[in-house]
C-alpha positions as CSV (number, residue, x, y, z in Angstrom):
1,M,176.2,55.8,-33.9
2,A,178.1,57.5,-31.1
3,S,180.2,60.6,-31.1
4,N,183.3,58.5,-30.5
5,V,183.4,56.9,-33.9
6,E,185.9,57.7,-36.6
7,T,184.9,60.3,-39.2
8,P,186.7,61.1,-42.4
9,D,189.5,63.7,-42.3
10,Y,189.1,66.9,-44.3
11,S,190.4,70.5,-44.5
12,V,188.2,73.5,-44.9
13,S,189.2,75.9,-47.6
14,S,186.3,78.3,-47.3
15,K,183.6,78.8,-44.6
16,S,180.5,81.0,-44.1
17,G,178.5,80.0,-41.0
18,N,177.4,76.4,-41.4
19,L,178.5,76.3,-45.1
20,E,181.9,75.1,-46.0
21,I,184.1,74.0,-48.9
22,R,185.9,70.9,-47.8
23,E,188.9,69.0,-49.3
24,Y,188.7,65.2,-48.5
25,G,191.6,62.9,-49.0
26,P,191.2,59.5,-50.6
27,T,188.9,57.1,-48.7
28,I,187.5,53.6,-49.0
29,I,183.8,53.1,-48.8
30,A,181.5,50.1,-48.5
31,E,178.4,50.7,-50.6
32,A,175.0,49.1,-51.2
33,T,172.6,50.1,-53.9
34,V,169.0,49.9,-53.0
35,E,165.7,50.8,-54.6
36,G,162.8,52.8,-53.2
37,E,161.9,56.0,-51.4
38,R,164.8,57.7,-49.8
39,D,163.9,57.1,-46.1
40,K,163.2,53.4,-46.7
41,A,166.2,52.9,-48.9
42,I,168.7,54.2,-46.3
43,Q,167.3,51.8,-43.7
44,R,167.7,48.8,-46.1
45,G,171.1,49.9,-47.2
46,F,172.3,50.5,-43.7
47,R,171.3,46.9,-42.7
48,I,173.2,45.5,-45.7
49,I,176.4,47.3,-44.9
50,A,176.1,46.9,-41.1
51,D,175.8,43.1,-41.7
52,Y,179.1,43.3,-43.7
53,I,181.0,45.3,-41.0
54,F,179.5,43.2,-38.1
55,G,181.3,40.1,-39.6
56,N,179.3,38.7,-42.5
57,N,182.4,38.7,-44.7
58,L,184.9,36.1,-46.0
59,S,187.2,36.4,-42.9
60,S,184.3,36.9,-40.4
61,T,186.2,40.1,-39.3
62,K,184.3,42.9,-37.5
63,V,185.0,46.3,-38.9
64,A,184.6,49.4,-36.6
65,M,181.6,51.6,-37.2
66,T,182.3,55.0,-38.6
67,A,180.2,58.1,-39.3
68,P,178.6,59.4,-41.3
69,V,176.3,57.1,-43.1
70,M,175.9,58.6,-46.5
71,Q,173.2,58.4,-49.1
72,Q,173.1,59.5,-52.7
73,S,170.8,59.1,-55.6
74,N,172.2,56.6,-58.1
75,E,170.9,58.6,-61.0
76,K,173.7,60.0,-63.1
77,I,173.4,63.7,-64.0
78,A,175.2,66.1,-66.2
79,M,177.7,68.4,-64.5
80,T,175.5,71.4,-64.7
81,A,172.1,69.8,-64.1
82,P,170.6,70.6,-60.7
83,V,168.8,67.9,-58.7
84,I,166.1,69.6,-56.6
85,Q,164.3,66.6,-55.2
86,Q,164.4,62.9,-55.6
87,A,161.2,61.1,-56.5
88,A,160.0,57.8,-55.1
89,G,161.2,54.6,-56.7
90,K,164.7,55.8,-57.3
91,S,167.9,53.9,-56.8
92,W,170.1,55.0,-53.9
93,N,173.7,54.3,-52.9
94,V,174.1,54.0,-49.2
95,R,177.7,54.2,-48.0
96,F,179.9,53.8,-44.9
97,V,183.4,55.2,-45.0
98,M,185.8,52.5,-43.8
99,P,188.2,53.1,-40.9
100,S,191.4,54.7,-42.1
101,K,193.6,51.9,-40.9
102,Y,192.4,49.7,-43.8
103,T,193.6,49.5,-47.4
104,I,191.5,48.0,-50.2
105,E,193.7,44.9,-49.8
106,T,193.3,44.6,-46.0
107,L,189.5,45.1,-45.8
108,P,187.5,41.9,-45.4
109,K,185.9,40.8,-48.6
110,P,182.1,40.9,-48.7
111,I,180.1,37.8,-49.0
112,N,176.9,39.6,-50.0
113,P,177.2,40.7,-53.7
114,Q,175.1,43.8,-52.8
115,V,178.2,45.2,-50.9
116,A,180.8,46.9,-53.0
117,V,184.1,48.1,-51.5
118,I,185.3,51.1,-53.5
119,E,188.3,53.4,-53.4
120,V,187.3,57.0,-53.7
121,P,189.9,59.6,-54.8
122,A,190.5,62.9,-53.1
123,T,187.3,65.0,-53.5
124,R,186.2,68.5,-53.0
125,F,182.7,69.2,-51.6
126,A,180.5,72.1,-50.8
127,V,178.7,71.2,-47.5
128,I,175.9,72.6,-45.3
129,R,175.7,71.3,-41.8
130,F,172.5,71.3,-39.8
131,S,170.8,69.7,-36.8
132,G,167.3,68.4,-36.3
133,F,165.3,65.8,-38.3
134,A,166.5,65.3,-41.9
135,G,163.2,64.7,-43.7
136,Q,163.1,65.4,-47.4
137,E,161.7,69.0,-46.9
138,S,164.6,69.8,-44.6
139,L,167.1,68.3,-47.0
140,D,165.7,70.2,-49.9
141,R,165.7,73.5,-48.0
142,H,169.4,73.0,-47.0
143,E,170.3,71.9,-50.5
144,A,168.9,75.1,-51.9
145,Q,170.9,77.2,-49.4
146,L,174.0,75.2,-50.4
147,R,173.4,75.7,-54.1
148,T,173.1,79.5,-53.5
149,F,176.5,79.4,-51.6
150,M,178.0,77.4,-54.6
151,A,176.6,79.9,-57.2
152,E,178.1,82.8,-55.2
153,R,181.5,81.1,-55.5
154,N,181.1,80.0,-59.1
155,L,181.3,76.3,-58.1
156,T,179.8,73.6,-60.3
157,A,178.2,70.4,-59.1
158,T,179.8,67.3,-60.5
159,N,177.4,64.8,-59.0
160,A,174.1,64.4,-57.3
161,P,173.9,65.6,-53.6
162,Q,175.0,63.3,-50.9
163,Y,173.2,63.2,-47.6
164,A,175.4,62.5,-44.5
165,F,173.9,61.4,-41.2
166,Y,176.2,61.2,-38.1
167,N,173.9,60.0,-35.3
168,A,171.8,57.0,-34.3
169,P,168.0,57.4,-34.9
170,W,167.3,57.8,-31.2
171,T,169.5,60.9,-30.9
172,L,167.6,64.0,-29.8
173,P,166.9,66.2,-32.8
174,F,168.8,69.2,-31.5
175,M,171.9,67.0,-31.0
176,R,171.9,65.5,-34.5
177,R,174.5,66.3,-37.1
178,N,173.3,66.1,-40.7
179,E,174.9,67.4,-43.9
180,V,174.1,67.9,-47.5
181,M,177.3,67.5,-49.5
182,I,177.8,68.3,-53.2
183,E,181.0,67.4,-55.1
184,V,182.2,70.5,-56.9
185,T,184.7,72.0,-59.3
186,G,185.7,75.6,-59.6
187,K,187.6,78.2,-57.6
């Protein structure tokens, strides 16, 4: 992924260094659910959705690449339950946000039944942004910092953390943009 691809619009309602509370408008995502360890699952999910946007759809239409590629555990959790680390063998949702020019009606229909096109309503996230490699240890460390930020603001998680990756794998670590995002409620 290059830096000239479309990313979702959001507004920042609170900020402290690399930590933010963001308000996202409605979006449309293409999602694939895959099983396995996190790092392997994102690779499989990426290939499934990339195949869809590169033209393997009912109209053979190419859809522009966007950033970030997002990954989230498919395990449903209670609103107040923390998720500290995901174990191997879990189910993961891998997502691409579709370009803003599309509606759910104008997006090409997937051929592969593993690809779901979903409308996502406006959402509020607590987010921590960081560079470098996004291995599980780094994700866990940044998630812990994000949860401290959330607790200081009396924000409650409403879903499992999402991991957002903005760059191609060959991007130099110091130039990478990664995020841990947690959907929240509260002031």
